[in-house]
VOLO-156176 format. One line per field, with one value per residue (C-alpha): residue in one letter; residue number from 1; x, y, z. Coordinates in pm, 1 decimal, always signed. Layout:
BEGIN
r c(A,...)
k c(NUM,...)
c1 c(X,...)
c2 c(Y,...)
c3 c(Z,...)
//
This chain:
BEGIN
r c(M,L,P,I,A,L,K,A,V,Q,L,Q,L,Q,A,M,G,A,S,R,Y,E,L,G,V,R,V,P,Q,D,K,S,E,D,G,K,S,Q,M,I,L,R,N,N,L,T,N,G,E,V,F,E,K,L,D,W,L,A,A,E,N,A,K,G,N,H,I,Y,I,R,P,S,G,L,S,Q,L,T,L,I,D,D,L,T,R,N,S,L,K,R,M,I,D,T,G,Y,T,P,A,C,V,V,E,T,S,P,G,N,F,Q,A,W,L,K,H,A,W,S,L,T,A,Q,E,G,T,V,A,A,K,I,L,A,E,R,F,G,G,D,P,N,S,A,D,W,R,H,F,G,R,L,A,G,F,T,N,P,K,P,Q,Y,R,L,P,N,G,L,F,P,Y,S,Q,L,K,F,A,F,S,K,G,V,I,Y,E,K,T,H,E,V,L,S,E,V,E,D,R,L,L,D,Q,Y,V,E,S,Q,R,S,I,Q,T,R,I,G,F,Q,Q,H,P,R,Q,G,F,E,L,L,D,Y,A,H,F,A,N,K,Y,A,A,H,G,E,R,H,K,A,D,L,T,Y,A,T,Y,S,L,Q,R,G,V,S,E,V,E,I,R,D,T,I,R,T,H,A,S,T,S,A,F,V,N,R,S,Q,R,D,Q,D,G,Y,I,E,R,T,V,R,K,A,L,K,Q,N,G,F,S,I,P,L,Q,P,S,F,H,S,A,E,L,C,R)
k c(1,2,3,4,5,6,7,8,9,10,11,12,13,14,15,16,17,18,19,20,21,22,23,24,25,26,27,28,29,30,31,32,33,34,35,36,37,38,39,40,41,42,43,44,45,46,47,48,49,50,51,52,53,54,55,56,57,58,59,60,61,62,63,64,65,66,67,68,69,70,71,72,73,74,75,76,77,78,79,80,81,82,83,84,85,86,87,88,89,90,91,92,93,94,95,96,97,98,99,100,101,102,103,104,105,106,107,108,109,110,111,112,113,114,115,116,117,118,119,120,121,122,123,124,125,126,127,128,129,130,131,132,133,134,135,136,137,138,139,140,141,142,143,144,145,146,147,148,149,150,151,152,153,154,155,156,157,158,159,160,161,162,163,164,165,166,167,168,169,170,171,172,173,174,175,176,177,178,179,180,181,182,183,184,185,186,187,188,189,190,191,192,193,194,195,196,197,198,199,200,201,202,203,204,205,206,207,208,209,210,211,212,213,214,215,216,217,218,219,220,221,222,223,224,225,226,227,228,229,230,231,232,233,234,235,236,237,238,239,240,241,242,243,244,245,246,247,248,249,250,251,252,253,254,255,256,257,258,259,260,261,262,263,264,265,266,267,268,269,270,271,272,273,274,275,276,277,278,279,280,281,282,283,284,285,286,287,288,289,290,291,292,293,294,295,296,297,298,299,300,301,302,303,304,305,306,307,308,309,310,311,312,313)
c1 c(-8578.0,-8330.7,-8164.3,-7824.2,-7965.1,-8112.3,-7782.8,-7608.1,-7854.8,-7800.5,-7432.8,-7415.9,-7634.4,-7420.7,-7109.1,-7249.9,-7358.6,-7581.1,-7870.1,-8113.9,-8129.4,-8284.2,-8384.9,-8409.6,-8597.7,-8497.9,-8747.3,-8568.5,-8713.9,-8829.7,-9019.4,-9195.4,-9535.2,-9427.2,-9095.1,-8885.5,-8650.7,-8802.5,-8672.3,-8910.1,-8778.9,-8842.7,-8654.9,-8555.7,-8573.2,-8414.7,-8249.6,-8583.9,-8786.1,-8554.1,-8600.5,-8978.2,-8945.9,-8743.8,-9049.5,-9155.1,-8790.5,-8782.4,-9107.3,-8974.7,-8647.4,-8821.8,-9001.5,-8648.8,-8608.1,-8287.6,-8246.1,-8019.5,-7944.1,-7761.1,-7740.4,-8033.6,-7888.0,-7537.9,-7317.2,-6960.8,-6998.5,-6859.2,-6922.8,-6668.0,-6827.2,-6682.4,-6368.8,-6164.9,-6016.1,-5668.2,-5790.9,-5975.5,-5664.9,-5464.0,-5716.9,-5681.2,-5306.4,-5251.4,-5492.2,-5822.1,-6006.8,-6365.7,-6647.7,-6794.8,-6762.1,-7046.6,-6953.0,-7233.6,-7155.6,-6860.1,-6534.6,-6701.8,-6716.6,-6856.4,-6684.7,-6832.5,-6555.4,-6620.5,-6466.4,-6369.5,-6673.5,-6981.7,-6915.0,-7123.1,-7267.4,-6985.0,-6713.3,-6871.7,-6862.3,-6496.3,-6401.2,-6589.7,-6398.2,-6057.4,-6111.1,-6251.8,-5939.7,-5712.1,-5846.0,-5993.1,-6362.2,-6645.4,-6608.9,-6978.0,-7076.2,-6852.8,-7084.7,-7200.8,-7510.7,-7482.8,-7675.8,-7501.0,-7654.2,-7807.3,-7660.6,-7875.8,-8067.2,-8005.2,-7841.8,-8091.5,-7882.0,-7942.9,-7558.8,-7520.8,-7782.2,-7648.2,-7682.7,-7966.4,-8171.0,-8121.8,-7917.9,-7624.7,-7680.0,-7500.3,-7274.9,-7147.2,-6772.2,-6680.8,-6809.2,-6696.9,-6979.2,-6942.2,-6799.6,-6434.4,-6292.8,-6010.4,-5664.2,-5583.8,-5910.9,-5739.0,-5514.8,-5814.5,-6013.9,-5716.3,-5694.0,-6081.9,-6022.2,-5730.8,-5938.4,-6224.3,-5989.6,-5812.0,-6159.7,-6251.6,-5923.0,-5989.0,-6333.6,-6230.3,-5986.2,-6280.3,-6508.9,-6277.0,-6463.0,-6772.0,-6631.1,-6476.0,-6107.8,-5914.3,-5566.8,-5495.6,-5552.3,-5842.0,-5824.3,-5845.1,-6188.7,-6322.4,-6220.8,-6482.9,-6493.0,-6520.4,-6893.5,-6938.4,-6785.5,-6950.0,-7285.7,-7196.3,-7119.0,-7347.7,-7431.6,-7250.5,-7077.9,-6938.6,-6755.0,-6417.3,-6518.1,-6586.5,-6244.9,-6043.6,-6210.1,-6164.6,-5806.4,-5731.6,-5913.7,-5735.8,-5390.6,-5447.8,-5519.3,-5212.9,-5362.2,-5108.0,-5105.4,-5117.8,-5442.3,-5605.3,-5525.9,-5656.4,-5989.7,-6063.3,-5983.1,-6216.8,-6508.5,-6517.1,-6892.7,-6921.6,-6583.6,-6532.2,-6355.6,-6647.6,-6645.0,-6303.0,-5998.8,-5749.9,-5491.3,-5733.8,-5817.0,-5459.2,-5394.7,-5695.6,-5599.4,-5251.7,-5371.8,-5626.0,-5379.4,-5115.3,-5381.0,-5455.3,-5091.9,-5037.1,-5356.0,-5204.6,-4873.6,-4647.9,-4384.4,-4452.5,-4165.5,-4191.6,-4305.9,-4386.1,-4743.2,-4988.9,-5143.3,-5366.6,-5326.3,-5635.1,-5951.6,-6179.4,-6526.7)
c2 c(-4515.0,-4591.6,-4938.5,-4779.1,-4580.3,-4901.1,-5083.5,-4798.7,-4820.0,-5192.7,-5170.8,-4891.3,-5091.4,-5410.9,-5209.9,-5033.3,-5370.5,-5251.7,-5465.8,-5173.0,-4826.2,-4495.5,-4275.7,-3904.8,-3680.7,-3312.4,-3059.2,-2728.0,-2398.4,-2284.3,-2611.0,-2640.4,-2511.3,-2322.9,-2181.8,-2400.7,-2696.8,-3025.4,-3388.0,-3672.3,-3997.5,-4367.4,-4574.4,-4938.4,-5045.2,-5378.7,-5373.1,-5492.3,-5225.6,-4960.0,-5073.6,-5060.2,-4696.1,-4605.8,-4495.1,-4260.9,-4131.3,-4079.8,-3874.9,-3668.4,-3606.6,-3485.2,-3215.5,-3079.2,-3275.6,-3434.0,-3798.8,-3941.1,-4264.3,-4377.2,-4696.8,-4730.4,-4708.0,-4801.0,-4950.0,-5013.3,-4713.0,-4350.4,-4107.1,-3845.5,-3560.1,-3302.6,-3479.8,-3380.0,-3603.8,-3559.0,-3638.1,-3944.2,-4062.9,-4003.4,-4210.0,-4502.6,-4485.4,-4475.3,-4773.4,-4606.3,-4758.4,-4679.0,-4934.7,-4698.3,-4361.1,-4128.0,-3824.0,-3597.0,-3301.9,-3257.2,-3309.1,-3344.8,-3687.8,-3856.2,-4184.7,-4452.9,-4623.1,-4956.2,-5007.7,-5349.0,-5351.9,-5146.8,-4826.4,-4651.7,-4305.0,-4146.7,-4361.5,-4310.3,-3935.0,-3923.1,-4154.5,-3925.7,-3621.1,-3800.2,-3908.8,-3566.4,-3397.5,-3645.4,-3604.2,-3260.8,-3363.3,-3139.2,-3115.5,-3009.6,-3337.8,-3552.7,-3727.5,-4089.7,-4090.4,-3827.1,-3877.7,-3924.5,-3902.6,-4205.5,-4271.7,-4251.8,-3945.4,-3585.5,-3330.5,-3034.4,-2761.2,-2445.5,-2382.5,-2730.8,-2669.8,-2758.1,-2532.7,-2745.1,-2678.9,-3022.0,-3132.7,-3373.9,-3719.9,-3847.2,-4104.9,-4416.2,-4400.8,-4741.9,-4989.7,-5327.6,-5583.2,-5696.4,-5385.2,-5378.0,-5306.8,-5042.4,-5148.9,-4869.8,-4949.6,-5075.8,-4763.4,-4533.6,-4720.8,-4709.7,-4337.9,-4311.1,-4488.3,-4254.8,-3946.2,-4067.9,-4149.5,-3804.8,-3631.5,-3816.2,-3740.5,-3374.8,-3367.9,-3563.5,-3302.7,-3097.8,-3366.7,-3620.9,-3572.3,-3729.5,-4071.9,-3994.9,-3972.9,-3960.9,-3849.7,-4165.0,-4522.2,-4712.1,-5052.5,-5324.8,-5441.2,-5078.9,-5055.1,-5011.5,-5310.9,-5295.0,-5344.5,-4997.6,-4820.3,-5044.2,-4963.0,-4587.4,-4581.2,-4855.5,-4713.7,-4884.7,-4565.3,-4507.2,-4829.1,-4639.8,-4434.8,-4720.9,-4892.4,-4563.8,-4456.5,-4805.5,-4804.3,-4460.4,-4505.4,-4840.5,-4702.8,-4420.3,-4690.1,-4903.8,-5165.4,-5317.6,-5269.6,-5653.6,-5686.5,-5395.2,-5535.4,-5880.6,-5726.3,-5530.1,-5837.6,-6064.6,-5819.9,-5842.2,-5853.2,-5494.2,-5356.2,-5126.0,-5411.1,-5658.0,-5912.3,-5790.5,-6015.3,-6104.6,-5869.2,-5593.5,-5646.8,-5646.0,-5320.8,-5158.6,-5257.2,-5134.3,-4799.1,-4758.1,-4832.3,-4606.2,-4326.7,-4394.7,-4393.0,-4058.1,-3912.2,-3999.2,-3823.3,-4148.4,-4141.1,-4382.2,-4548.9,-4521.8,-4836.9,-4940.3,-4841.8,-5122.8,-5192.6,-5480.4,-5640.8,-5860.7,-5788.0,-6034.0,-5874.3)
c3 c(-1745.5,-2016.3,-1993.7,-1934.0,-1635.2,-1486.3,-1517.8,-1333.4,-1037.9,-1030.8,-1028.9,-771.0,-532.7,-584.5,-510.7,-213.5,-67.9,+209.1,+336.7,+325.3,+161.9,+222.0,-82.0,-66.1,-305.5,-239.3,-363.1,-428.0,-274.1,-614.3,-675.2,-335.5,-242.2,+65.5,-92.6,+144.5,+30.6,+139.8,+156.6,+88.3,+237.8,+171.3,+428.1,+498.1,+129.9,-3.1,-345.9,-499.0,-329.9,-459.9,-801.3,-751.6,-664.6,-981.0,-1187.0,-908.6,-881.1,-1259.1,-1232.7,-942.4,-1123.4,-1433.8,-1215.1,-1125.4,-797.4,-683.4,-622.1,-342.3,-161.2,+147.0,+359.8,+598.1,+956.4,+1044.3,+776.9,+653.9,+401.8,+418.0,+156.5,+51.8,-154.4,-394.0,-511.1,-810.0,-1069.7,-911.3,-558.0,-672.5,-848.2,-536.0,-333.9,-565.6,-583.8,-208.4,-115.4,-70.9,-362.9,-328.2,-375.9,-635.1,-772.5,-912.7,-1134.8,-1009.0,-1244.6,-1498.4,-1306.2,-965.5,-792.1,-495.2,-367.4,-143.9,+64.0,+244.1,+580.9,+724.1,+958.4,+1033.1,+1228.8,+1508.0,+1429.4,+1623.1,+1450.0,+1098.8,+1142.4,+1246.4,+972.5,+722.6,+850.9,+834.9,+483.6,+369.5,+523.4,+362.6,+7.6,-4.8,+31.7,+138.3,+524.2,+546.8,+397.1,+639.3,+858.7,+927.4,+703.2,+434.4,+114.7,-213.7,-561.9,-725.1,-1054.9,-1365.1,-1264.6,-1370.1,-1141.2,-1187.6,-1019.9,-1230.1,-1275.9,-1451.8,-1714.8,-2062.5,-2374.0,-2489.2,-2169.6,-2022.8,-1721.6,-1698.0,-1568.9,-1256.0,-1406.0,-1240.0,-1332.0,-1185.3,-939.4,-800.5,-822.9,-462.9,-322.8,-213.6,+141.0,+69.9,+156.0,+419.5,+622.7,+942.3,+939.5,+923.0,+1180.6,+1422.3,+1363.7,+1440.8,+1768.5,+1852.3,+1778.5,+1982.3,+2283.4,+2228.9,+2230.0,+2535.4,+2725.6,+2651.3,+2794.2,+3108.9,+3214.7,+3351.5,+3455.3,+3638.6,+3969.5,+3815.3,+3873.7,+4218.0,+4146.0,+4479.2,+4570.2,+4781.7,+4669.2,+4814.5,+4970.8,+4717.3,+4824.1,+4768.3,+4406.2,+4149.9,+3910.0,+3527.7,+3527.8,+3703.2,+3399.5,+3143.8,+3295.9,+3322.4,+2946.1,+2830.0,+2473.7,+2200.6,+2078.9,+2435.9,+2479.7,+2422.2,+2723.4,+2945.9,+2863.2,+2899.4,+3219.4,+3379.9,+3280.0,+3404.6,+3717.9,+3793.1,+3725.6,+3967.8,+4239.4,+4174.2,+3953.1,+3726.7,+3345.5,+3297.2,+3512.3,+3343.3,+2995.5,+3100.4,+3248.3,+2919.7,+2718.2,+2932.1,+2865.9,+2487.1,+2485.0,+2614.2,+2498.8,+2204.4,+2009.5,+2026.0,+1719.1,+1609.1,+1532.0,+1803.8,+1654.8,+1636.1,+2001.8,+2112.7,+1922.2,+2069.4,+2416.2,+2382.1,+2264.9,+2542.4,+2828.4,+2671.4,+2662.4,+3027.1,+3126.9,+2930.0,+3103.5,+3446.8,+3367.8,+3318.7,+3052.7,+2775.1,+2575.6,+2193.9,+2037.3,+1669.3,+1558.1,+1538.3,+1211.1,+1127.3,+786.3,+814.9,+613.0,+770.3,+770.5)
//
């Protein structure tokens, strides 16, 4: 590889800042032996191991294969694909500065945004959809672990072939050496929580009987405690469901909002806000209880929206 291409790879990896990466080599249909597009994967690679694979990647790229990269597993990163110059400028001007940007073909960009903390698969997909909607990115590429192109390698799509017969390189347009958490990260992550809660509320309309809702309150000693709901929705990505279901169930049985808030707060090790700041915890609990009140038909007075200004992770 040329020194400039090696430098582009180094800067892209530093800006993305993941602990491990997955490389993807896509073999187009017309290049594969069986006439079907194939993806060759190399997973769980450190920065150094990615560099050890560069000669192999260059050889595969020379055959007309596509070279991709993404974080290995859950991460703080979200890819927005198929951006224009104008949408990229709008992102930067409005507080959504990417950690790095790759121009994959003339006038077409991919941006990696870095959130304040690592997201679950469900959270990551919702975040990707929100950001794609906001800036005109490709909705079909909006998920929690989509591949982006690795800078320094050519984009061998036939429509991009140059007059000299060669293909354009994917160019690193800019990168922050240690990555950057975009300014509006907490607003986006709050919206992610709200969308997940909205989706859950909608699904609960038809399945409330699964947790035994009753028309008349039980005696206090018969109430199911928080652990019941935490066990029912034990997966990390379902913690929103545990908190909202507990709050809805308890409100229907006369438990006070104060007690519900305190109970969720005391179960931080299993709640959806585990490892977040106190201000983020308070905002999350507020939104969860308000969702439960709304689901139970209570009127909710308007209050100022909660936005955290901390970038602590």
